[in-house]
Biopython code that builds the backbone (N, CA, C, O; Angstrom):
import numpy as np
from Bio.PDB.StructureBuilder import StructureBuilder

atoms = [
    (1, "MET", "N", (-1.215, -5.784, -16.330)),
    (1, "MET", "CA", (-2.403, -6.392, -15.781)),
    (1, "MET", "C", (-2.763, -5.682, -14.474)),
    (1, "MET", "O", (-1.898, -5.450, -13.629)),
    (2, "ALA", "N", (-4.003, -5.349, -14.320)),
    (2, "ALA", "CA", (-4.457, -4.619, -13.134)),
    (2, "ALA", "C", (-4.549, -5.553, -11.933)),
    (2, "ALA", "O", (-4.876, -6.734, -12.056)),
    (3, "LYS", "N", (-4.250, -4.985, -10.771)),
    (3, "LYS", "CA", (-4.372, -5.748, -9.533)),
    (3, "LYS", "C", (-5.841, -5.905, -9.178)),
    (3, "LYS", "O", (-6.634, -4.992, -9.406)),
    (4, "PRO", "N", (-6.216, -7.060, -8.618)),
    (4, "PRO", "CA", (-7.607, -7.183, -8.168)),
    (4, "PRO", "C", (-7.862, -6.258, -6.990)),
    (4, "PRO", "O", (-6.977, -6.019, -6.168)),
    (5, "ALA", "N", (-9.074, -5.745, -6.920)),
    (5, "ALA", "CA", (-9.437, -4.826, -5.830)),
    (5, "ALA", "C", (-9.413, -5.581, -4.502)),
    (5, "ALA", "O", (-9.761, -6.760, -4.431)),
    (6, "LYS", "N", (-8.994, -4.876, -3.459)),
    (6, "LYS", "CA", (-9.000, -5.472, -2.127)),
    (6, "LYS", "C", (-10.431, -5.630, -1.655)),
    (6, "LYS", "O", (-11.282, -4.778, -1.911)),
    (7, "LYS", "N", (-10.683, -6.719, -0.970)),
    (7, "LYS", "CA", (-12.015, -6.984, -0.443)),
    (7, "LYS", "C", (-12.220, -6.196, 0.847)),
    (7, "LYS", "O", (-11.421, -6.295, 1.778)),
    (8, "SER", "N", (-13.283, -5.421, 0.895)),
    (8, "SER", "CA", (-13.624, -4.676, 2.110)),
    (8, "SER", "C", (-14.406, -5.591, 3.033)),
    (8, "SER", "O", (-15.184, -6.435, 2.588)),
    (9, "THR", "N", (-14.187, -5.410, 4.318)),
    (9, "THR", "CA", (-14.891, -6.221, 5.296)),
    (9, "THR", "C", (-15.542, -5.315, 6.314)),
    (9, "THR", "O", (-14.918, -4.385, 6.825)),
    (10, "VAL", "N", (-16.788, -5.587, 6.604)),
    (10, "VAL", "CA", (-17.507, -4.855, 7.637)),
    (10, "VAL", "C", (-17.714, -5.820, 8.792)),
    (10, "VAL", "O", (-18.230, -6.922, 8.604)),
    (11, "LEU", "N", (-17.314, -5.410, 9.979)),
    (11, "LEU", "CA", (-17.449, -6.242, 11.166)),
    (11, "LEU", "C", (-18.586, -5.698, 12.017)),
    (11, "LEU", "O", (-18.589, -4.522, 12.382)),
    (12, "ASN", "N", (-19.542, -6.545, 12.329)),
    (12, "ASN", "CA", (-20.688, -6.158, 13.143)),
    (12, "ASN", "C", (-20.494, -6.733, 14.539)),
    (12, "ASN", "O", (-20.316, -7.941, 14.698)),
    (13, "ILE", "N", (-20.527, -5.874, 15.545)),
    (13, "ILE", "CA", (-20.313, -6.306, 16.925)),
    (13, "ILE", "C", (-21.583, -6.006, 17.718)),
    (13, "ILE", "O", (-22.002, -4.851, 17.801)),
    (14, "PRO", "N", (-22.200, -7.039, 18.304)),
    (14, "PRO", "CA", (-23.413, -6.805, 19.096)),
    (14, "PRO", "C", (-23.157, -5.836, 20.249)),
    (14, "PRO", "O", (-22.047, -5.766, 20.776)),
    (15, "ALA", "N", (-24.181, -5.098, 20.630)),
    (15, "ALA", "CA", (-24.056, -4.036, 21.631)),
    (15, "ALA", "C", (-23.618, -4.540, 23.002)),
    (15, "ALA", "O", (-23.026, -3.785, 23.773)),
    (16, "GLU", "N", (-23.898, -5.803, 23.320)),
    (16, "GLU", "CA", (-23.545, -6.298, 24.652)),
    (16, "GLU", "C", (-22.069, -6.595, 24.827)),
    (16, "GLU", "O", (-21.631, -6.906, 25.934)),
    (17, "PHE", "N", (-21.290, -6.507, 23.750)),
    (17, "PHE", "CA", (-19.850, -6.755, 23.819)),
    (17, "PHE", "C", (-19.083, -5.445, 23.728)),
    (17, "PHE", "O", (-19.549, -4.494, 23.100)),
    (18, "GLY", "N", (-17.904, -5.388, 24.354)),
    (18, "GLY", "CA", (-17.052, -4.202, 24.270)),
    (18, "GLY", "C", (-16.464, -4.074, 22.872)),
    (18, "GLY", "O", (-15.689, -4.927, 22.439)),
    (19, "PHE", "N", (-16.828, -3.017, 22.173)),
    (19, "PHE", "CA", (-16.440, -2.849, 20.767)),
    (19, "PHE", "C", (-14.937, -2.974, 20.552)),
    (19, "PHE", "O", (-14.491, -3.783, 19.738)),
    (20, "VAL", "N", (-14.154, -2.178, 21.275)),
    (20, "VAL", "CA", (-12.718, -2.135, 20.985)),
    (20, "VAL", "C", (-12.038, -3.456, 21.322)),
    (20, "VAL", "O", (-11.113, -3.863, 20.619)),
    (21, "ASP", "N", (-12.474, -4.129, 22.376)),
    (21, "ASP", "CA", (-11.860, -5.403, 22.736)),
    (21, "ASP", "C", (-12.161, -6.475, 21.686)),
    (21, "ASP", "O", (-11.275, -7.241, 21.305)),
    (22, "VAL", "N", (-13.405, -6.528, 21.223)),
    (22, "VAL", "CA", (-13.780, -7.506, 20.204)),
    (22, "VAL", "C", (-13.079, -7.192, 18.885)),
    (22, "VAL", "O", (-12.610, -8.099, 18.198)),
    (23, "MET", "N", (-13.007, -5.909, 18.533)),
    (23, "MET", "CA", (-12.353, -5.509, 17.284)),
    (23, "MET", "C", (-10.881, -5.905, 17.289)),
    (23, "MET", "O", (-10.390, -6.481, 16.318)),
    (24, "ALA", "N", (-10.179, -5.602, 18.372)),
    (24, "ALA", "CA", (-8.756, -5.941, 18.458)),
    (24, "ALA", "C", (-8.563, -7.453, 18.402)),
    (24, "ALA", "O", (-7.694, -7.944, 17.681)),
    (25, "LYS", "N", (-9.371, -8.188, 19.161)),
    (25, "LYS", "CA", (-9.253, -9.655, 19.196)),
    (25, "LYS", "C", (-9.513, -10.250, 17.814)),
    (25, "LYS", "O", (-8.787, -11.145, 17.381)),
    (26, "GLU", "N", (-10.537, -9.766, 17.121)),
    (26, "GLU", "CA", (-10.885, -10.302, 15.807)),
    (26, "GLU", "C", (-9.815, -9.983, 14.763)),
    (26, "GLU", "O", (-9.462, -10.842, 13.955)),
    (27, "LEU", "N", (-9.304, -8.768, 14.774)),
    (27, "LEU", "CA", (-8.249, -8.426, 13.812)),
    (27, "LEU", "C", (-6.994, -9.251, 14.048)),
    (27, "LEU", "O", (-6.340, -9.682, 13.097)),
    (28, "LEU", "N", (-6.658, -9.470, 15.305)),
    (28, "LEU", "CA", (-5.501, -10.310, 15.613)),
    (28, "LEU", "C", (-5.767, -11.764, 15.205)),
    (28, "LEU", "O", (-4.859, -12.443, 14.726)),
    (29, "ARG", "N", (-6.986, -12.242, 15.387)),
    (29, "ARG", "CA", (-7.320, -13.608, 14.980)),
    (29, "ARG", "C", (-7.204, -13.764, 13.463)),
    (29, "ARG", "O", (-6.656, -14.752, 12.975)),
    (30, "ARG", "N", (-7.719, -12.789, 12.727)),
    (30, "ARG", "CA", (-7.694, -12.873, 11.257)),
    (30, "ARG", "C", (-6.290, -12.782, 10.691)),
    (30, "ARG", "O", (-6.000, -13.375, 9.652)),
    (31, "HIS", "N", (-5.427, -12.053, 11.354)),
    (31, "HIS", "CA", (-4.089, -11.842, 10.809)),
    (31, "HIS", "C", (-3.049, -12.740, 11.454)),
    (31, "HIS", "O", (-1.900, -12.781, 11.013)),
    (32, "GLY", "N", (-3.447, -13.462, 12.498)),
    (32, "GLY", "CA", (-2.582, -14.464, 13.110)),
    (32, "GLY", "C", (-1.171, -13.985, 13.355)),
    (32, "GLY", "O", (-0.956, -12.913, 13.921)),
    (33, "ALA", "N", (-0.213, -14.780, 12.929)),
    (33, "ALA", "CA", (1.195, -14.480, 13.171)),
    (33, "ALA", "C", (1.693, -13.333, 12.306)),
    (33, "ALA", "O", (2.715, -12.725, 12.625)),
    (34, "ASN", "N", (1.004, -13.027, 11.230)),
    (34, "ASN", "CA", (1.437, -11.958, 10.326)),
    (34, "ASN", "C", (0.842, -10.628, 10.759)),
    (34, "ASN", "O", (0.041, -10.030, 10.040)),
    (35, "THR", "N", (1.238, -10.170, 11.939)),
    (35, "THR", "CA", (0.662, -8.921, 12.449)),
    (35, "THR", "C", (1.134, -7.710, 11.657)),
    (35, "THR", "O", (0.564, -6.627, 11.792)),
    (36, "ARG", "N", (2.170, -7.876, 10.830)),
    (36, "ARG", "CA", (2.610, -6.752, 9.994)),
    (36, "ARG", "C", (1.512, -6.355, 9.005)),
    (36, "ARG", "O", (1.408, -5.191, 8.619)),
    (37, "SER", "N", (0.704, -7.321, 8.602)),
    (37, "SER", "CA", (-0.376, -7.006, 7.669)),
    (37, "SER", "C", (-1.437, -6.111, 8.301)),
    (37, "SER", "O", (-2.249, -5.521, 7.589)),
    (38, "LEU", "N", (-1.440, -6.005, 9.625)),
    (38, "LEU", "CA", (-2.376, -5.086, 10.295)),
    (38, "LEU", "C", (-2.156, -3.646, 9.837)),
    (38, "LEU", "O", (-3.101, -2.860, 9.780)),
    (39, "SER", "N", (-0.914, -3.302, 9.513)),
    (39, "SER", "CA", (-0.623, -1.923, 9.114)),
    (39, "SER", "C", (-1.255, -1.568, 7.771)),
    (39, "SER", "O", (-1.289, -0.394, 7.401)),
    (40, "GLU", "N", (-1.754, -2.558, 7.040)),
    (40, "GLU", "CA", (-2.404, -2.307, 5.749)),
    (40, "GLU", "C", (-3.900, -2.063, 5.902)),
    (40, "GLU", "O", (-4.589, -1.766, 4.926)),
    (41, "ILE", "N", (-4.400, -2.188, 7.129)),
    (41, "ILE", "CA", (-5.828, -2.040, 7.403)),
    (41, "ILE", "C", (-6.113, -0.614, 7.881)),
    (41, "ILE", "O", (-5.301, -0.012, 8.583)),
    (42, "THR", "N", (-7.261, -0.090, 7.497)),
    (42, "THR", "CA", (-7.736, 1.191, 8.026)),
    (42, "THR", "C", (-9.014, 0.937, 8.812)),
    (42, "THR", "O", (-9.972, 0.361, 8.298)),
    (43, "VAL", "N", (-9.013, 1.373, 10.060)),
    (43, "VAL", "CA", (-10.193, 1.252, 10.918)),
    (43, "VAL", "C", (-10.756, 2.654, 11.108)),
    (43, "VAL", "O", (-10.061, 3.552, 11.583)),
    (44, "LEU", "N", (-12.017, 2.836, 10.736)),
    (44, "LEU", "CA", (-12.683, 4.122, 10.937)),
    (44, "LEU", "C", (-13.357, 4.097, 12.296)),
    (44, "LEU", "O", (-14.163, 3.212, 12.581)),
    (45, "THR", "N", (-13.023, 5.071, 13.136)),
    (45, "THR", "CA", (-13.636, 5.180, 14.453)),
    (45, "THR", "C", (-14.483, 6.444, 14.508)),
    (45, "THR", "O", (-14.348, 7.334, 13.668)),
    (46, "THR", "N", (-15.344, 6.510, 15.492)),
    (46, "THR", "CA", (-16.230, 7.676, 15.594)),
    (46, "THR", "C", (-15.498, 8.909, 16.102)),
    (46, "THR", "O", (-15.810, 10.026, 15.690)),
    (47, "THR", "N", (-14.527, 8.720, 16.993)),
    (47, "THR", "CA", (-13.795, 9.846, 17.575)),
    (47, "THR", "C", (-12.338, 9.461, 17.797)),
    (47, "THR", "O", (-11.964, 8.294, 17.679)),
    (48, "ARG", "N", (-11.526, 10.460, 18.120)),
    (48, "ARG", "CA", (-10.125, 10.184, 18.476)),
    (48, "ARG", "C", (-10.053, 9.372, 19.760)),
    (48, "ARG", "O", (-9.157, 8.544, 19.922)),
    (49, "ARG", "N", (-10.981, 9.601, 20.665)),
    (49, "ARG", "CA", (-11.020, 8.844, 21.919)),
    (49, "ARG", "C", (-11.230, 7.354, 21.627)),
    (49, "ARG", "O", (-10.607, 6.503, 22.262)),
    (50, "ALA", "N", (-12.095, 7.042, 20.679)),
    (50, "ALA", "CA", (-12.331, 5.642, 20.310)),
    (50, "ALA", "C", (-11.077, 5.033, 19.685)),
    (50, "ALA", "O", (-10.781, 3.861, 19.917)),
    (51, "ALA", "N", (-10.337, 5.815, 18.897)),
    (51, "ALA", "CA", (-9.088, 5.317, 18.310)),
    (51, "ALA", "C", (-8.068, 5.011, 19.403)),
    (51, "ALA", "O", (-7.378, 3.994, 19.340)),
    (52, "ARG", "N", (-7.969, 5.881, 20.401)),
    (52, "ARG", "CA", (-7.042, 5.620, 21.523)),
    (52, "ARG", "C", (-7.473, 4.395, 22.310)),
    (52, "ARG", "O", (-6.631, 3.605, 22.738)),
    (53, "ALA", "N", (-8.779, 4.225, 22.507)),
    (53, "ALA", "CA", (-9.284, 3.051, 23.225)),
    (53, "ALA", "C", (-8.955, 1.771, 22.448)),
    (53, "ALA", "O", (-8.644, 0.745, 23.053)),
    (54, "LEU", "N", (-9.022, 1.826, 21.121)),
    (54, "LEU", "CA", (-8.675, 0.660, 20.307)),
    (54, "LEU", "C", (-7.186, 0.352, 20.412)),
    (54, "LEU", "O", (-6.799, -0.815, 20.469)),
    (55, "GLN", "N", (-6.352, 1.379, 20.437)),
    (55, "GLN", "CA", (-4.916, 1.164, 20.637)),
    (55, "GLN", "C", (-4.654, 0.449, 21.962)),
    (55, "GLN", "O", (-3.849, -0.480, 22.024)),
    (56, "LYS", "N", (-5.337, 0.886, 23.017)),
    (56, "LYS", "CA", (-5.170, 0.257, 24.333)),
    (56, "LYS", "C", (-5.677, -1.187, 24.325)),
    (56, "LYS", "O", (-5.112, -2.046, 25.002)),
    (57, "ALA", "N", (-6.736, -1.456, 23.563)),
    (57, "ALA", "CA", (-7.259, -2.817, 23.466)),
    (57, "ALA", "C", (-6.233, -3.735, 22.806)),
    (57, "ALA", "O", (-6.075, -4.885, 23.216)),
    (58, "PHE", "N", (-5.532, -3.231, 21.785)),
    (58, "PHE", "CA", (-4.468, -4.025, 21.157)),
    (58, "PHE", "C", (-3.362, -4.318, 22.169)),
    (58, "PHE", "O", (-2.830, -5.428, 22.209)),
    (59, "LEU", "N", (-3.021, -3.331, 22.978)),
    (59, "LEU", "CA", (-2.000, -3.547, 24.008)),
    (59, "LEU", "C", (-2.436, -4.617, 25.003)),
    (59, "LEU", "O", (-1.638, -5.464, 25.402)),
    (60, "ARG", "N", (-3.704, -4.574, 25.402)),
    (60, "ARG", "CA", (-4.207, -5.587, 26.336)),
    (60, "ARG", "C", (-4.174, -6.982, 25.703)),
    (60, "ARG", "O", (-3.761, -7.948, 26.345)),
    (61, "GLU", "N", (-4.605, -7.080, 24.459)),
    (61, "GLU", "CA", (-4.670, -8.381, 23.788)),
    (61, "GLU", "C", (-3.290, -8.985, 23.547)),
    (61, "GLU", "O", (-3.137, -10.207, 23.548)),
    (62, "THR", "N", (-2.292, -8.142, 23.342)),
    (62, "THR", "CA", (-0.946, -8.648, 23.042)),
    (62, "THR", "C", (-0.025, -8.573, 24.249)),
    (62, "THR", "O", (1.179, -8.792, 24.119)),
    (63, "ALA", "N", (-0.565, -8.271, 25.408)),
    (63, "ALA", "CA", (0.221, -8.135, 26.648)),
    (63, "ALA", "C", (1.364, -7.138, 26.473)),
    (63, "ALA", "O", (2.454, -7.327, 27.014)),
    (64, "GLY", "N", (1.102, -6.071, 25.707)),
    (64, "GLY", "CA", (2.083, -5.004, 25.543)),
    (64, "GLY", "C", (3.175, -5.281, 24.526)),
    (64, "GLY", "O", (4.109, -4.491, 24.390)),
    (65, "ARG", "N", (3.070, -6.403, 23.804)),
    (65, "ARG", "CA", (4.081, -6.745, 22.792)),
    (65, "ARG", "C", (4.068, -5.690, 21.672)),
    (65, "ARG", "O", (2.997, -5.347, 21.172)),
    (66, "PRO", "N", (5.229, -5.177, 21.276)),
    (66, "PRO", "CA", (5.274, -4.182, 20.200)),
    (66, "PRO", "C", (4.800, -4.788, 18.876)),
    (66, "PRO", "O", (5.126, -5.930, 18.553)),
    (67, "MET", "N", (4.043, -4.021, 18.132)),
    (67, "MET", "CA", (3.546, -4.494, 16.844)),
    (67, "MET", "C", (3.076, -3.318, 16.004)),
    (67, "MET", "O", (2.850, -2.221, 16.514)),
    (68, "MET", "N", (2.933, -3.564, 14.715)),
    (68, "MET", "CA", (2.381, -2.558, 13.812)),
    (68, "MET", "C", (0.868, -2.571, 13.960)),
    (68, "MET", "O", (0.239, -3.622, 13.838)),
    (69, "LEU", "N", (0.287, -1.421, 14.219)),
    (69, "LEU", "CA", (-1.159, -1.317, 14.385)),
    (69, "LEU", "C", (-1.807, -0.855, 13.078)),
    (69, "LEU", "O", (-1.140, -0.287, 12.213)),
    (70, "PRO", "N", (-3.112, -1.103, 12.942)),
    (70, "PRO", "CA", (-3.816, -0.577, 11.769)),
    (70, "PRO", "C", (-3.872, 0.953, 11.827)),
    (70, "PRO", "O", (-3.712, 1.553, 12.890)),
    (71, "ARG", "N", (-4.100, 1.565, 10.673)),
    (71, "ARG", "CA", (-4.352, 3.004, 10.648)),
    (71, "ARG", "C", (-5.727, 3.219, 11.267)),
    (71, "ARG", "O", (-6.683, 2.527, 10.918)),
    (72, "MET", "N", (-5.825, 4.160, 12.167)),
    (72, "MET", "CA", (-7.104, 4.458, 12.818)),
    (72, "MET", "C", (-7.478, 5.888, 12.482)),
    (72, "MET", "O", (-6.763, 6.826, 12.835)),
    (73, "ARG", "N", (-8.597, 6.051, 11.802)),
    (73, "ARG", "CA", (-9.035, 7.365, 11.354)),
    (73, "ARG", "C", (-10.356, 7.739, 12.011)),
    (73, "ARG", "O", (-11.384, 7.117, 11.743)),
    (74, "PRO", "N", (-10.331, 8.754, 12.872)),
    (74, "PRO", "CA", (-11.601, 9.218, 13.444)),
    (74, "PRO", "C", (-12.398, 9.987, 12.395)),
    (74, "PRO", "O", (-11.853, 10.850, 11.707)),
    (75, "ILE", "N", (-13.670, 9.678, 12.273)),
    (75, "ILE", "CA", (-14.496, 10.366, 11.276)),
    (75, "ILE", "C", (-15.453, 11.361, 11.908)),
    (75, "ILE", "O", (-16.094, 12.134, 11.195)),
    (76, "GLY", "N", (-15.565, 11.358, 13.243)),
    (76, "GLY", "CA", (-16.503, 12.247, 13.914)),
    (76, "GLY", "C", (-15.880, 13.511, 14.451)),
    (76, "GLY", "O", (-16.588, 14.478, 14.730)),
    (77, "ASP", "N", (-14.563, 13.525, 14.602)),
    (77, "ASP", "CA", (-13.891, 14.715, 15.134)),
    (77, "ASP", "C", (-13.579, 15.668, 13.996)),
    (77, "ASP", "O", (-13.359, 15.255, 12.857)),
    (78, "VAL", "N", (-13.564, 16.935, 14.322)),
    (78, "VAL", "CA", (-13.226, 17.935, 13.321)),
    (78, "VAL", "C", (-11.962, 18.657, 13.761)),
    (78, "VAL", "O", (-11.676, 18.769, 14.953)),
    (79, "GLU", "N", (-11.225, 19.136, 12.801)),
    (79, "GLU", "CA", (-10.017, 19.895, 13.086)),
    (79, "GLU", "C", (-10.402, 21.331, 13.440)),
    (79, "GLU", "O", (-11.101, 21.999, 12.678)),
    (80, "GLU", "N", (-9.940, 21.797, 14.600)),
    (80, "GLU", "CA", (-10.294, 23.136, 15.064)),
    (80, "GLU", "C", (-9.771, 24.212, 14.123)),
    (80, "GLU", "O", (-10.446, 25.218, 13.905)),
    (81, "ASP", "N", (-8.575, 24.019, 13.558)),
    (81, "ASP", "CA", (-8.017, 25.004, 12.630)),
    (81, "ASP", "C", (-8.908, 25.152, 11.398)),
    (81, "ASP", "O", (-9.116, 26.263, 10.910)),
    (82, "GLU", "N", (-9.431, 24.037, 10.898)),
    (82, "GLU", "CA", (-10.298, 24.096, 9.732)),
    (82, "GLU", "C", (-11.592, 24.844, 10.058)),
    (82, "GLU", "O", (-12.098, 25.603, 9.231)),
    (83, "LEU", "N", (-12.124, 24.631, 11.258)),
    (83, "LEU", "CA", (-13.329, 25.352, 11.648)),
    (83, "LEU", "C", (-13.090, 26.852, 11.697)),
    (83, "LEU", "O", (-13.938, 27.635, 11.269)),
    (84, "LEU", "N", (-11.927, 27.255, 12.221)),
    (84, "LEU", "CA", (-11.612, 28.683, 12.279)),
    (84, "LEU", "C", (-11.550, 29.278, 10.882)),
    (84, "LEU", "O", (-12.058, 30.373, 10.641)),
    (85, "LEU", "N", (-10.928, 28.556, 9.966)),
    (85, "LEU", "CA", (-10.784, 29.073, 8.610)),
    (85, "LEU", "C", (-12.121, 29.175, 7.883)),
    (85, "LEU", "O", (-12.307, 30.056, 7.043)),
    (86, "GLU", "N", (-13.048, 28.281, 8.201)),
    (86, "GLU", "CA", (-14.338, 28.281, 7.524)),
    (86, "GLU", "C", (-15.371, 29.174, 8.203)),
    (86, "GLU", "O", (-16.409, 29.474, 7.614)),
    (87, "SER", "N", (-15.100, 29.598, 9.426)),
    (87, "SER", "CA", (-16.088, 30.376, 10.167)),
    (87, "SER", "C", (-15.907, 31.870, 9.939)),
    (87, "SER", "O", (-15.068, 32.298, 9.146)),
    (88, "ASP", "N", (-16.702, 32.643, 10.641)),
    (88, "ASP", "CA", (-16.604, 34.098, 10.581)),
    (88, "ASP", "C", (-15.293, 34.591, 11.177)),
    (88, "ASP", "O", (-14.890, 35.732, 10.952)),
    (89, "MET", "N", (-14.630, 33.722, 11.939)),
    (89, "MET", "CA", (-13.372, 34.112, 12.574)),
    (89, "MET", "C", (-12.184, 33.856, 11.646)),
    (89, "MET", "O", (-11.043, 33.831, 12.108)),
    (90, "GLY", "N", (-12.423, 33.669, 10.378)),
    (90, "GLY", "CA", (-11.392, 33.268, 9.422)),
    (90, "GLY", "C", (-10.286, 34.283, 9.242)),
    (90, "GLY", "O", (-10.133, 35.202, 10.047)),
    (91, "ILE", "N", (-9.514, 34.112, 8.183)),
    (91, "ILE", "CA", (-8.337, 34.927, 7.889)),
    (91, "ILE", "C", (-8.718, 36.410, 7.839)),
    (91, "ILE", "O", (-9.724, 36.801, 7.247)),
    (92, "GLY", "N", (-7.883, 37.205, 8.475)),
    (92, "GLY", "CA", (-8.104, 38.636, 8.514)),
    (92, "GLY", "C", (-8.858, 39.082, 9.755)),
    (92, "GLY", "O", (-8.947, 40.280, 10.026)),
    (93, "GLY", "N", (-9.391, 38.155, 10.500)),
    (93, "GLY", "CA", (-10.153, 38.491, 11.688)),
    (93, "GLY", "C", (-9.513, 37.900, 12.927)),
    (93, "GLY", "O", (-8.297, 37.723, 13.001)),
    (94, "VAL", "N", (-10.354, 37.599, 13.892)),
    (94, "VAL", "CA", (-9.894, 37.031, 15.154)),
    (94, "VAL", "C", (-9.223, 35.681, 14.917)),
    (94, "VAL", "O", (-8.260, 35.340, 15.603)),
    (95, "GLY", "N", (-9.719, 34.918, 13.958)),
    (95, "GLY", "CA", (-9.168, 33.591, 13.682)),
    (95, "GLY", "C", (-7.709, 33.636, 13.295)),
    (95, "GLY", "O", (-6.933, 32.773, 13.705)),
    (96, "GLU", "N", (-7.321, 34.627, 12.511)),
    (96, "GLU", "CA", (-5.924, 34.749, 12.100)),
    (96, "GLU", "C", (-5.026, 34.990, 13.312)),
    (96, "GLU", "O", (-3.934, 34.427, 13.387)),
    (97, "LYS", "N", (-5.471, 35.823, 14.269)),
    (97, "LYS", "CA", (-4.693, 36.088, 15.469)),
    (97, "LYS", "C", (-4.584, 34.836, 16.329)),
    (97, "LYS", "O", (-3.522, 34.568, 16.890)),
    (98, "LEU", "N", (-5.673, 34.058, 16.442)),
    (98, "LEU", "CA", (-5.639, 32.826, 17.227)),
    (98, "LEU", "C", (-4.686, 31.804, 16.616)),
    (98, "LEU", "O", (-3.961, 31.117, 17.336)),
    (99, "LEU", "N", (-4.689, 31.703, 15.282)),
    (99, "LEU", "CA", (-3.795, 30.748, 14.623)),
    (99, "LEU", "C", (-2.334, 31.157, 14.740)),
    (99, "LEU", "O", (-1.444, 30.312, 14.644)),
    (100, "ALA", "N", (-2.080, 32.439, 14.946)),
    (100, "ALA", "CA", (-0.706, 32.934, 15.017)),
    (100, "ALA", "C", (-0.095, 32.774, 16.424)),
    (100, "ALA", "O", (1.108, 32.964, 16.602)),
    (101, "LEU", "N", (-0.918, 32.428, 17.408)),
    (101, "LEU", "CA", (-0.409, 32.269, 18.763)),
    (101, "LEU", "C", (0.572, 31.090, 18.840)),
    (101, "LEU", "O", (0.353, 30.058, 18.206)),
    (102, "PRO", "N", (1.648, 31.243, 19.613)),
    (102, "PRO", "CA", (2.568, 30.108, 19.757)),
    (102, "PRO", "C", (1.897, 28.987, 20.543)),
    (102, "PRO", "O", (0.996, 29.246, 21.342)),
    (103, "PRO", "N", (2.329, 27.736, 20.324)),
    (103, "PRO", "CA", (1.735, 26.632, 21.068)),
    (103, "PRO", "C", (1.973, 26.766, 22.563)),
    (103, "PRO", "O", (2.954, 27.367, 23.002)),
    (104, "ALA", "N", (1.064, 26.200, 23.331)),
    (104, "ALA", "CA", (1.175, 26.271, 24.800)),
    (104, "ALA", "C", (2.348, 25.451, 25.282)),
    (104, "ALA", "O", (2.604, 25.387, 26.484)),
]
sb = StructureBuilder()
sb.init_structure("model")
sb.init_model(0)
sb.init_chain("A")
sb.init_seg("    ")
for serial, (resi, resn, name, xyz) in enumerate(atoms, 1):
    if name == "N":
        sb.init_residue(resn, " ", resi, " ")
    sb.init_atom(name, np.array(xyz, "f"), 0.0, 1.0, " ", f" {name:<3s}", serial, name[0])
structure = sb.get_structure()
């Protein structure tokens, strides 16, 4: 027997409220004492900076209590390595030399 599909939820936050604070508070309210279920949620953010801000909002809401956080996926940031491979600087050119450099 097939499992029923998970219900997707879209949360709309008015512009006058701080997005990450409201998001963290609402997710904690919905999941109550079972914060482990937060790890089953995926939150799409616009940038990596927004994902970090959401992590900090969870810390503020829980007074730093350790917990499993939702997966946070930035959809607006691009991977620099992928850009090099797709650009004119790709393999065989300047891009290959840049990718071969040791990390700073």
